[in-house]
ROVOZA-763431 format. One record per atom (N, C-alpha, C, CB): z negated, x negated, y negated; residue in one letter. Coordinates in steps of 0.02 Angstrom, whole numbers, padded with zeros to 5 digits, always signed. Glycine has a CB too. Example, Ala and Ser with C-alpha at 12.3 -4.5 7.8 and 13.67 -1.06 7.14 Angstrom:
# ROVOZA-763431
-00390-00660+00284a
-00390-00615+00225a
-00390-00660+00165a
-00452-00565+00224a
-00354-00642+00112s
-00357-00684+00053s
-00394-00645-00002s
-00286-00704+00030s
***
This chain:
# ROVOZA-763431
-06978-05097-05265m
-06916-05101-05303m
-06886-05032-05308m
-06866-05152-05272m
-06863-05014-05366t
-06830-04950-05375t
-06755-04958-05371t
-06850-04918-05442t
-06722-04903-05356a
-06649-04906-05351a
-06617-04929-05416a
-06621-04838-05331a
-06645-04910-05473t
-06614-04927-05536t
-06619-05001-05553t
-06646-04887-05591t
-06656-05040-05515t
-06657-05112-05525t
-06606-05147-05481t
-06726-05140-05512t
-06569-05109-05442c
-06515-05136-05401c
-06448-05119-05431c
-06519-05110-05328c
-06400-05164-05421l
-06332-05154-05447l
-06282-05168-05392l
-06320-05200-05508l
-06225-05136-05398t
-06165-05156-05361t
-06118-05184-05413t
-06133-05095-05321t
-06099-05247-05405v
-06056-05282-05452v
-05989-05293-05418v
-06087-05350-05476v
-05935-05278-05452l
-05870-05287-05421l
-05825-05332-05461l
-05836-05221-05411l
-05782-05366-05424t
-05729-05407-05452t
-05670-05405-05404t
-05753-05481-05464t
-05613-05431-05427t
-05554-05435-05385t
-05524-05505-05392t
-05502-05381-05403t
-05485-05523-05342t
-05448-05587-05345t
-05384-05578-05305t
-05491-05646-05316t
-05339-05627-05309d
-05272-05618-05282d
-05261-05645-05211d
-05224-05649-05327d
-05313-05664-05175s
-05303-05685-05106s
-05367-05677-05066s
-05279-05759-05103s
-05359-05670-05001a
-05417-05664-04956a
-05459-05728-04958a
-05393-05649-04884a
-05426-05785-04963e
-05461-05848-04964e
-05505-05855-05027e
-05412-05906-04961e
-05477-05836-05084k
-05516-05839-05146k
-05575-05789-05144k
-05471-05824-05207k
-05563-05731-05115a
-05616-05681-05110a
-05673-05708-05067a
-05589-05615-05081a
-05655-05738-05010a
-05706-05766-04966a
-05744-05823-05000a
-05674-05792-04901a
-05709-05864-05038e
-05741-05920-05073e
-05790-05894-05127e
-05687-05965-05106e
-05769-05844-05165l
-05813-05815-05215l
-05875-05784-05182l
-05776-05762-05257l
-05863-05747-05128a
-05919-05714-05093a
-05969-05765-05066a
-05892-05670-05035a
-05944-05816-05032r
-05989-05866-05004r
-06027-05904-05058r
-05950-05915-04960r
-05995-05920-05112g
-06028-05955-05167g
-06085-05914-05197g
-05979-05973-05220g
-06074-05850-05205v
-06125-05805-05233v
-06183-05798-05185v
-06095-05736-05249v
-06168-05788-05121i
-06222-05780-05072i
-06261-05845-05065i
-06193-05758-05003i
-06226-05901-05063d
-06260-05966-05058d
-06307-05978-05117d
-06208-06023-05054d
-06288-05955-05176a
-06330-05963-05236a
-06384-05909-05241a
-06287-05962-05298a
-06387-05864-05192r
-06436-05809-05191r
-06430-05763-05252r
-06506-05836-05187r
-06369-05756-05277l
-06356-05712-05334l
-06342-05641-05311l
-06298-05739-05375l
-06330-05632-05247a
-06321-05566-05217a
-06345-05570-05145a
-06246-05542-05221a
-06366-05513-05119a
-06389-05511-05050a
-06331-05502-05001a
-06439-05454-05040a
-06277-05472-05026c
-06221-05455-04983c
-06158-05454-05025c
-06232-05387-04947c
-06102-05473-04995a
-06037-05466-05027a
-05990-05434-04976a
-06009-05535-05051a
-05957-05381-04996q
-05909-05348-04953q
-05840-05355-04983q
-05927-05273-04943q
-05794-05378-04942i
-05725-05389-04964i
-05681-05334-04935i
-05699-05460-04943i
-05648-05298-04979s
-05601-05246-04959s
-05531-05269-04978s
-05618-05178-04992s
-05483-05257-04933a
-05417-05280-04949a
-05364-05250-04905a
-05413-05354-04945a
-05304-05257-04926p
-05287-05268-04996p
-05290-05202-05035p
-05217-05300-05002p
-05298-05207-05099v
-05294-05150-05144v
-05235-05163-05191v
-05361-05138-05183v
-05204-05111-05214t
-05150-05118-05263t
-05178-05103-05332t
-05090-05073-05245t
-05172-05149-05377s
-05195-05140-05445s
-05135-05132-05491s
-05239-05199-05468s
-05139-05083-05535v
-05087-05071-05586v
-05123-05076-05653v
-05051-05001-05576v
-05099-05119-05697y
-05135-05132-05760y
-05086-05158-05812y
-05192-05181-05749y
-05108-05155-05874r
-05069-05184-05929r
-05097-05253-05944r
-05071-05138-05993r
-05054-05304-05945w
-05075-05372-05960w
-05023-05404-06005w
-05086-05414-05895w
-05044-05427-06063q
-05001-05461-06111q
-04939-05419-06127q
-04980-05529-06085q
-04951-05354-06137g
-04898-05308-06159g
-04853-05280-06104g
-04857-05342-06207g
-04863-05300-06042a
-04821-05275-05987a
-04864-05240-05935a
-04782-05333-05955a
-04835-05190-05903i
-04869-05157-05848i
-04857-05199-05785i
-04845-05083-05839i
-04910-05218-05753e
-04908-05261-05693e
-04933-05223-05632e
-04951-05325-05704e
-04909-05241-05575t
-04934-05216-05511t
-04946-05276-05467t
-04883-05165-05479t
-05005-05280-05438s
-05020-05337-05395s
-05065-05316-05337s
-05052-05393-05435s
-05061-05356-05285e
-05105-05347-05227e
-05167-05389-05239e
-05069-05367-05160e
-05225-05359-05231e
-05288-05394-05243e
-05338-05379-05189e
-05316-05377-05312e
-05389-05421-05185w
-05445-05412-05140w
-05506-05396-05184w
-05458-05475-05095w
-05539-05342-05168q
-05597-05321-05207q
-05661-05344-05172q
-05598-05244-05216q
-05707-05370-05211i
-05771-05392-05184i
-05827-05352-05217i
-05782-05469-05196i
-05870-05323-05176l
-05928-05286-05200l
-05990-05327-05183l
-05933-05215-05168l
-06029-05343-05235f
-06090-05381-05226f
-06150-05335-05234f
-06094-05441-05276f
-06201-05342-05191k
-06263-05305-05197k
-06315-05352-05226k
-06287-05275-05128k
-06341-05336-05285t
-06387-05381-05319t
-06440-05342-05357t
-06349-05427-05367t
-06478-05377-05398t
-06529-05346-05439t
-06512-05356-05513t
-06600-05375-05423t
-06541-05314-05556t
-06529-05323-05627t
-06555-05391-05651t
-06563-05266-05667t
-06607-05416-05620a
-06635-05481-05639a
-06586-05538-05626a
-06700-05494-05600a
-06542-05531-05577r
-06495-05585-05560r
-06425-05575-05590r
-06489-05590-05485r
-06416-05519-05626y
-06348-05503-05651y
-06320-05557-05696y
-06350-05437-05688y
-06357-05579-05746e
-06330-05628-05794e
-06306-05691-05759e
-06383-05645-05846e
-06345-05716-05712e
-06325-05776-05675e
-06264-05762-05631e
-06383-05803-05632e
-06262-05703-05601l
-06204-05684-05560l
-06141-05682-05603l
-06216-05616-05525l
-06145-05650-05660e
-06087-05646-05705e
-06065-05716-05726e
-06104-05604-05767e
-06111-05759-05744a
-06095-05827-05764a
-06061-05865-05707a
-06157-05864-05787a
-06088-05857-05646h
-06059-05890-05587h
-05988-05866-05575h
-06102-05877-05525h
-05977-05800-05577l
-05910-05773-05565l
-05862-05795-05619l
-05913-05697-05561l
-05884-05795-05681t
-05840-05817-05736t
-05819-05889-05727t
-05876-05808-05804t
-05866-05932-05708a
-05850-06003-05699a
-05807-06016-05637a
-05914-06043-05693a
-05819-05979-05583a
-05785-05992-05520a
-05717-05956-05515a
-05829-05971-05463a
-05706-05906-05555h
-05646-05865-05550h
-05587-05899-05583h
-05658-05796-05582h
-05527-05889-05556d
-05468-05920-05586d
-05429-05872-05631d
-05423-05946-05532d
-05451-05809-05638y
-05418-05763-05684y
-05440-05779-05755y
-05435-05689-05666y
-05396-05769-05804d
-05414-05777-05874d
-05469-05729-05895d
-05352-05767-05920d
-05462-05667-05872t
-05510-05614-05889t
-05528-05577-05825t
-05482-05565-05943t
-05573-05604-05784p
-05588-05570-05721p
-05626-05505-05732p
-05629-05616-05677p
-05611-05457-05690e
-05649-05395-05689e
-05718-05411-05662e
-05613-05339-05647e
-05769-05397-05701i
-05838-05403-05678i
-05873-05341-05705i
-05873-05471-05703i
-05886-05295-05661i
-05915-05230-05680i
-05977-05218-05638i
-05864-05172-05672i
-06032-05199-05671a
-06094-05184-05636a
-06106-05108-05638a
-06154-05222-05669a
-06120-05081-05579l
-06136-05010-05573l
-06207-05003-05547l
-06085-04974-05525l
-06247-04960-05579p
-06316-04952-05556p
-06319-04916-05489p
-06356-04914-05608p
-06365-04936-05448v
-06379-04900-05385v
-06429-04846-05404v
-06407-04948-05328v
-06409-04785-05397v
-06451-04728-05418v
-06503-04712-05365v
-06408-04667-05432v
-06483-04717-05302r
-06529-04704-05247r
-06513-04752-05190r
-06525-04630-05224r
-06563-04765-05148g
-06552-04807-05090g
-06615-04808-05047g
-06533-04878-05111g
-06607-04829-04985s
-06665-04831-04941s
-06712-04886-04964s
-06643-04843-04867s
-06776-04874-04959a
-06826-04922-04981a
-06819-04988-04944a
-06897-04894-04970a
-06805-04985-04880a
-06799-05046-04840a
-06739-05087-04863a
-06792-05029-04765a
-06683-05055-04877y
-06623-05091-04899y
-06635-05122-04968y
-06562-05045-04901y
-06664-05084-05013l
-06676-05110-05081l
-06725-05168-05080l
-06703-05054-05125l
-06774-05165-05036a
-06821-05221-05028a
-06785-05283-05002a
-06880-05202-04981a
-06739-05273-04955w
-06699-05328-04928w
-06657-05361-04983w
-06654-05304-04871w
-06625-05319-05026v
-06586-05346-05081v
-06630-05389-05126v
-06552-05289-05122v
-06689-05363-05143a
-06735-05400-05186a
-06756-05466-05154a
-06797-05358-05202a
-06772-05465-05089a
-06794-05525-05055a
-06739-05577-05051a
-06819-05508-04985a
-06677-05556-05038e
-06622-05603-05030e
-06596-05631-05096e
-06566-05569-04995e
-06614-05600-05151t
-06590-05626-05216t
-06646-05661-05254t
-06563-05569-05258t
-06702-05671-05222t
-06756-05709-05254t
-06740-05783-05249t
-06825-05693-05220t
-06741-05817-05305a
-06726-05888-05306a
-06776-05926-05262a
-06726-05915-05378a
-06751-05973-05221p
-06797-06010-05176p
-06846-06054-05214p
-06758-06053-05128p
***
């Protein structure tokens, strides 16, 4: 597996409980090998014409390009935001052992 076939996908949600639920659901479905929850983060954004500030929990998922579409669909269905942030960033480099682990853990049973 090459690094460019791995992705880090991120999303945010408004509580630690929701972040844990999203993370566990994704890992249970083998759509990512790992989910890391960072919190809290302060997000400042424009929504429906107003500038908003909110406390959010960020989740980083380690996955493969082959599983991205299913991961995005899962997050879209499970998320309670109208327009959840779902952004995929390519992994440019990584250890061979770690990348192999990501591939193995995201292979559908």
